[in-house]
N, C-alpha and C positions, 0 to 999 in steps of 0.2 A: 318493495314496494310497503318494505314495514316504515311507519312513522306519514306514511303519504298516502294512505287510502284506509279509509275508516267504512262498517257496514254498521249502521244504526237501525233497528228496530225499534216500533212503536206498536199502539194500540193500530185493530181493527189491519191486522196487517201489514201494515206499512215499512218496509226496507228499503234503506237510503243508503246507496254505495257512492259515498263522498269520494269525491277525485280531487277536493280543490285545494290540496296545502301543501302544494307546492310555493315558490318564491313571489309569485304573480297571481297566486289563489286563484288559480283556474285548472280545469283537468288539465291542459293541452301542456303543461309546465312539464309533466311526467317525459310524454314522448317528443317533446322539443328538446330537453337535456339530453336527450340518448340519443337523438338522433346530434346534434352538435358536436356528443365528446366520437362520433361518429366520424364525421366528417372533418373532424381539428385531424384527427389520425391519421386521415389517409392523405390532408390537404400537406402535412408534416411530409409522409413521406414517400411523395413525387414532390415536393419543395415547391408547391403551385401555391397561388392564391385565388381567390375564389369574393366574387358580388354576389348577396343573396337580394332577390327580392321579393319584398313581402305585401301582399294587400291584405288590408282588419277590416271587421267590422267588428273589433272590440278587442276582446282575449288573445290572438293570435297575433298579435302585434308585438303587445308587450311579454310575450311567452319568446320568442326569437330574438329578440331581445336582450330579454335579463342572459338566457342561454349563451348569447352570440358576443354577448356585450365583452369589448378588453381582447377578445382574439386576435392574435397577433395576423393570421392571414385572413383574415374574412374581414369584409364591410357587409353591413345591412343597410339594405334603404326600406323602409316600412311608408306605405300609404295610407293613413286613416281620414274616414270620412268624419268632417268636420261638423261636429254637431251631431252627429250622431252615436258618439258612442257615448257609455256614461262617463261623467264627467271625472272620475277617480278614474276609470279606463284610458281616458285620455292623456290624464298626468302621468298613471304610469309608465306611457312612452316617452311624454315630451320632457319628461326631468330627467330623460336619461344625457348625459351629456358626455359620454365616451368618444372617441376620436373616431372609430369605426363606424356608429351611429348615425344614419340620416334620416330624418324623417321629413316626412311633407303630410299638411294638414290639405284634405283635397275640399273641393269644392262640388261633392255631388255623394252619391250612395256607395256601398261598398261595391255593386255590380259597375256602376261607372267608373268607378277607381283599378279593377279589375282588367278592361278595355288596354289601356297603355300597357299595363305589364303584358297581358296575351298578346298586345303587338309586337312586344320587345321580343317574347319567347320563339313569336313565327319566324325571325329571321337569326336562320338556323347560323350564320355565315358571323352576326353580330354575336351572338351569345357563343360563341365557340373561341373570338376572338380574347373575347374579356371574361372567359368563365363565368359564366351568369349563371344561376341556378336559383332555385326558389324552396321555401321550408313549409309552403302550406300545404294543406292535406292533397294535394296535387301529387305532390312527393311520397313513393310510395311508404319511405323508411318513415315518416309520421305514420300513418293508416296500420305500419308493423308492428308497432310500439304502444297501439291501442286495443292490440288483440289479447292483451292479459286481461285488458278490464273485465271481459266478459267471465273469466277464467276464475276472478279471484275472488267472487263471491263463493262459489264453491268450496274454496279452500280456507273459509274463515270460520269461525267459531259461533260468528252472530252471522255467517249467510245460508248457503242452503244445501241440502245432501247433492251429493252425485248420482244419488240412486232416484234422484228426483227428475221427472219428467216434462215437456213442455214448460219449463219457468219461464217467464214473460222476462223482459228487460225493456222496459221502457228509456229511448234515451232523446234527450230534447236533441233536435237537427236546425244543421243550417245548412254549411255546405256539402254534409251528408257522408264527410270520413271517420265519423265515430261509427253510423249503423253500416256502411264499408268491412271495416273488422269487425262490428258484428256478422256479417255475412260470413264472411271468412272460419269465424271462431263454429258459426253452423256447420260449414264443409267440412272444418276438422272434426265435428259428430259431436259438439258441444252440446247438449241438450234443451234448449232454449227456442224460445219463439221471441221475433224482436217487433217492438212497437215504435214507431217514430213519433214523435212528440212536436206540432209544430205551432205556430203563430199563424195570423192574417194571409203573412208570406206565404202560401201555403200551396206555393209549386209540387214539393215531396209528396204532401197528401194528395193532390187532385193528379198528379202521372200516376202514384200508386193505385189510386180508387179507380180511374179514368182510364188508362192508358194511353193520356195524350197530354203531351210536355209540351206544354205553351207559357209566354211569360204574361204573368198580368199588366194592367198597365204603368203599374209603381208600383216603388216599392215603399210601404206604409211605415213608419218610424212606429216601434213600440216600445213595453218597457223591456224587452227583450231583445238589446239594441244587439248583441254574437247572430240572432237568428235571423236578423231584419237582411231577407239573400235572396233574391226571387232567379238566380241562375247557380243551383249548387253543381259545381264542377265534379262532384264525384259523380252523378247523375249513371253517367256514360261507364263510367269500372263497375258500377254494380249489375247496369248490364252485361256487362263483359262477363264478368262473375256466373249471372246467371245464364248465359247464352254458350257456355262450353268453349268460352273465350274465342269468338267467333268478329274479328277486327273487322272485314269487311265491311258485314252488318251491322256494325256501331258506327262506323266511321259513316256511312249511308245517314243513319238520323241523323247525327252531328250534324254533320253537314246541312242536310236541311233543316234542322233547328236552327244555326246559325244565318243563315238564309232567308229563316221568312218569319222567326220567332218560337216554331211550333213545327213538333212530329209526332204521329201517329208511332206509338210500341208495337210491333206484331204481334200478332196476339200469345203467340209460346211462351214471349219475354214477361209481358203483363201479367198471365196465369202465374210463371214463377215469383213473382212481385209480390203478388196477393200473396200467394203461397209462406213467402218466406217474412214477410213485415206488413203489417197491420199501421193503422194511425189516428193518430187525434188531433184536434184544432182546440186551440185553447186563446181566443183573446185576451184583451185586456180587462178587461170585468172578469172572465176568470181566474185567469193570473191575480188578482190582487183579492180573490175572495177565497183562491187557493194558501195563499199567503198566509191569510186574516186565519182562515179554518185549520192549518199546520201549526198557529203557533196559538189558538186558542184549546185545540185539541193536545197538544204534545211539550207546548213552552218551546214549541224549535221554531228558529227563522231558516225561512229558503231563499233562495235568489230566484228570481222573476224567471230566467230558462228553465231552473230543476222545479218550479211551479209547472210549468207545462204537463213533465212526465208526473208529479203528483197528482195532478186535478185528472188526467186519464185513468189515477187507481182511484179517487171518489168518487168518481162517476162508474168503473167498473164494479164497486164495492155495493153500491147502489143496487143493482143488478140480479144480488148475490143472494139466494132467501136464506132468512132466519137459518138459523142451524146448521147448514150448509157448509161446505169449505172448497175456495177456490184453490187454481193455482198456484203458486207462489208466484209474486213481482217484486221486481226491482227497479228503484227509480233512480237512474245515475241524477248523481249532483254534480254541475259541472264547474259552476261558479261560487266562490265563498258570500250569501247576502250582504257581507260589508262592504263590496264593492259598491253595492248598489241601493244606498239607505234613503235615495229618492223613493223608489218604487213602495219598499218596505212604509216607508211613512204614510203613500198614495193609501195602501192598505189596512193602515192606522196598527200601524204592526211597530214597535219600537226598532231602530235601527242597529248594527252590531257595530261594535269596533273591534279595530283589529291593527298593532305596532307597523303591519307594514302599510297599512294607509295611513296612518297617524304622520310618518313620516315625511310622506309624500306634500304636506301643506303648506309648508316654508320654501320648498325645492326651486329654485330655478329653473326653466325651464327654455328651449332650444329648441324649434323647427322652423322649416320654409312652408310658402303658400302654394300648392294648382292652383288656381281662380277661373272660371268660365270663361273661355272663348278666347285660353290659350293653348297651345298643344302641348298636350298632358304628352305625349307619346315623343317629343324631341325633348322636352325637360328631360325625362329619364332618361334618355339618348346621352344628353348632354352631361348630364352627372355620372352617369356609370363612364362616359372617357374621361373624365378628371379625377376618378375616383384611380381608374387602370396607369392614369400619367403619374399621379403622384405613387403609387403600388411602383411604378415602373416598367416594363414589359412583363408581357406574364409569359 
């Protein structure tokens, strides 16, 4: 991870674990690039091709595209929510013109575009026939490669000592893949406590705090678009990990949720969730205030997702009595502030320039559309069949 992960310390015990130094300036680069190499190795070994489906709220799509572009045996279909990513996030996807990359701009939220993807994956015969897979954090490989992120602070000269206990790690949370990796790290006896920071799209917080897993009326666009999710598809995996891997009980809860939009957790699972995970909610005003505070105090810019974690740190520091020391706390920085100039400007903070972003400005774009009223599942199936025909029989 040398050159990819940096830990920075600031006054008032703020420790930031920068995970965004990959090619698309997001924490997902490292796990996606590792997984892509594994996938390519086994495809070559088995002389098979693969079609990858990716739904994105912002960063996942760009990371998948960068990891898989130009791969001879892999085609990637990415669905992005039109107007709900930052302009830079969107251009990181739509400016990639490699023949194996297929982008759809979808007239809906990230949860909306997940529906046709889930529908395709439910058709096991179709998936097997065309060798379709996913690289969202529903893919175990993605979660596996994120586990080391929780160990790195204990092995960095700027991090924390292995002798410390109950080190808080604050994780900006959308679909929940990163926090799932954290729970596995805890089960591996890493001495940490997890805190999930969320936006007003707060289904994870509501579930942890109340034990009631239920959809809100809608997904609300925020300054932190990669976290604008109301169906965090790793939630069932978290319950499974905390429930002695009782698949039957978890399947029953998820079936009820899919049919009614809500389910009540068994008390034992809820109790374990509260033991393993703390929660914090930051709305856009809190995000802007945190970005401004961090800049004024440290001359350090943070992205609006990272700001939800740092907001928790500032909130907790206010509670610490003068002269006392709280447990160490590490805030995960999940994306570069260079990708979100609009949020920084709204916070009254100068935006950050980065060569990767500058290069996007004059690039041509290419993408297809899915609009309201069309049958998105059919469109997706037709594209998969078209790719299969071009690739030859699998």
